[in-house]
Residue, then its C-alpha position, 0 to 999 in steps of 0.5 A: x560487467x564491471x558496473x554490475x558488481x555487488x556495490x555499484x550505486x550507479x547506472x548499470x550498463x546492462x540488465x537482462x534478468x530473463x537471461x538465466x546465466x546473467x541472473x545466476x552470475x550477477x543479476x540475483x545478487x544485485x537485485x536482492x541488494x536493491x530489494x532490501x534497501x527498497x523495502x527499508x525506504x518503502x517501510x519508512x514511507x508507509x510509516x510516515x503515510x500512517x502517522x495521522x491514523x495514530x496521531x488522531x488518537x492523541x487529539x483529545x481534550x487532554x491535549x487541547x483539541x476538540x475534534x469530532x469523529x467526522x473531523x478525525x476521519x477527514x484527517x486520516x483520509x487526507x494523506x490517503x487521498x494525496x498519496x493516491x494522487x502522487x503515485x502516478x507521478x512517482x511511478x513516472x519520475x522513478x523511470x525518469x531519474x532512476x531508482x537510486x536517485x529518486x529513492x534518495x530524494x523521495x526519502x529525504x522529502x519525508x522530513x517535511x511532513x514529520x517536521x510540520x507534524x512535530x510543530x503543530x501537534x504541540x499547539x493546542x487550539x490549532x484549527x482543523x484546516x491547518x491540520x488537514x494541510x499538514x496531514x496532506x503532506x504525509x501523503x508524500x509517504x504514500x507516493x513512495x509505494x508506486x516508485x518502489x514497486x516500478x523499480x523492483x519490478x524491473x530488477x526481477x525476471x517475470x517468473x520471480x516477480x510475484x514473490x519479489x513484489x510481494x516482499x517489497x510491498x509486504x515489507x513496506x506495508x509493515x510500516x503501518x504496523x510499526x507506526x501503530x506500535x510506536x504510537x502504542x509505546x508512546x501511549x503506554x509510557x507517556x500517555x496521550x499528551x505527548x504525540x510529538x514523541x511519536x513523530x520525532x522517532x522517524x526523523x533520524x530513520x528517514x535520513x538513515x534510509x536515504x543514506x542507505x539508498x545512496x550507498x547501495x541502490x542502482x539506477x537501471x537503464x531499462x527503467x528509463x525507457x518505461x515512462x511513455x508506457x504509462x500513456x499506452x497503459x491508460x488506453x487498455x481496458x485491463x489497466x482499469x479492471x486490475x485497478x478496480x481489483x486493487x481498489x478492493x484489496x489494497x483499499x481495504x487493507x489501508x482503509x481498515x488499517x487507518x480507520x480501525x482504531x478510530x472506529x473502535x473509539x467511536x463505535x465501542x468507546x475504547x480508550x486511545x491505549x485500548x484501541x492502539x493495543x489491537x489495531x496493529x494486529x490486522x496490518x501486521x498479519x496482512x503485511x506478512x501475508x502479502x508475499x504469500x499472495x504473490x507466491x501462491x499466484x506464482x504457483x496457481x495463477x493470480x486470477x484464481x488466488x484473487x478470486x479466493x481472497x475476494x470471496x473470503x473478503x465478502x464473507x468476512x465483511x458480512x460477519x463484520x456487519x453482524x458484529x457491528x449490529x450486535x455491538x460485539x467489540x470482540x467479534x468486531x476486532x476478530x472480523x476486522x483483523x481477518x478481513x485485513x489479512x485476506x486483503x493482504x493476500x489479495x494485494x499480492x495476488x492482484x499485483x501478480x496478475x498484472x505481468x500475467x495479463x500483459x505477458x503476451x501483450x505489447x503496444x506495437x513495437x514501441x513498448x515491451x510487455x515488461x514496460x507495459x506491466x511496469x506502467x500498469x503497476x504504477x497506475x493500479x497503485x495510484x487508483x488502488x490507494x483511492x480505495x483507502x480514501x473511499x473506506x474512510x469517507x464511507x465510515x465518516x458519512x456512516x457515523x455522521x448519518x447513523x452514528x454507527x459503522x454498520x451502513x458503511x460495512x454493508x456497502x463493502x459487502x456489496x462491492x466485494x461481491x461485484x468484484x468477485x463477478x468481475x474476476x470470474x467473468x473477465x479473468x477466469x472464464x477460460x479456465x478448464x480442469x487441468x489448466x495452469x490457473x494462469x490469468x488469460x483475459x479476453x483481448x482488449 
């Protein structure tokens, strides 16, 4: 066991978190160390991923740019789309190269989007297509989520995965908040003419996080055998049903988090500083709530908690529609914030559903339930991130067609209601009084 000492940035010779003695004597300490560093790197990745949702607040006449609301929604949609597409290969590549090795590489490559942004936000008159390409590179930060979650999933025993995955994802999601708070600080201190200050904050942090991964993370032998499990997971109907649920929860979290400030500017005439001063509230509370979703799901079952959150999101989005139609900025801010919090809890419970659903399922003798679960985590993360794209595109088309967020929000109400029916019909129909509340789907 010499390779599983507390500091061993190398390939671990043995890893069996389901062995209680191993977990107690060695595993818990090593897993906790990897989790802490993973959260730091995922946090930085999410911050870079979020940068353009803040930078668009700076791109006005004062800085030499004249982009429309539709142009700005396109800019904040682009990193989300690229990040979603990258999550599947990132989920595979971490199994190919190992958690430590891939985290270092995926962290350092974030210098590309930050350096490009630092150059072009200082060039007034830069055409939209150039900014779209630069914003696309920020999607690299979104890919980090899938590799980080696959890696941490392999470190923890099944009965602790809800809490561990919730902490990992919640700590990463807080990167949305810190980017927005950093933007608020720049706006408050330097005004809306110095967006380069915001970008420059992250370059040294990217390097420090990558160094921490090189020093204190490990590569797992069990993780390296999960790559082919993705192909098996793609053939399972529950992979796509769970991905649909994650489109709803995470898509709402990231979509509203990115679009919130811009909607306030376009719908209610907020200044950049006014918008930035409230947009961080929802992502902050939603990120902090995500581990609770995992913990509650550990206790009551992922399907049951996810159903509760989807019902709450349906009601919250209905209230948001009324606030939009009534042109009440206070009600809109409150409803959006509460909706993002419900989505944050749902993120944690939906991810906890994955190991529950596949606990007794394996692809013949080739893949274990843990390997299939890890693969589904990557796939669901990739598909779910597309929900953020859909939210921002819905707002883009809504403002283009009606000059208001109302039609987009009305569509969200219907979509959430459909997902409520999916969870109830597929994952909870066997529940009876006195049951554990664990997720038990019909066989595929």
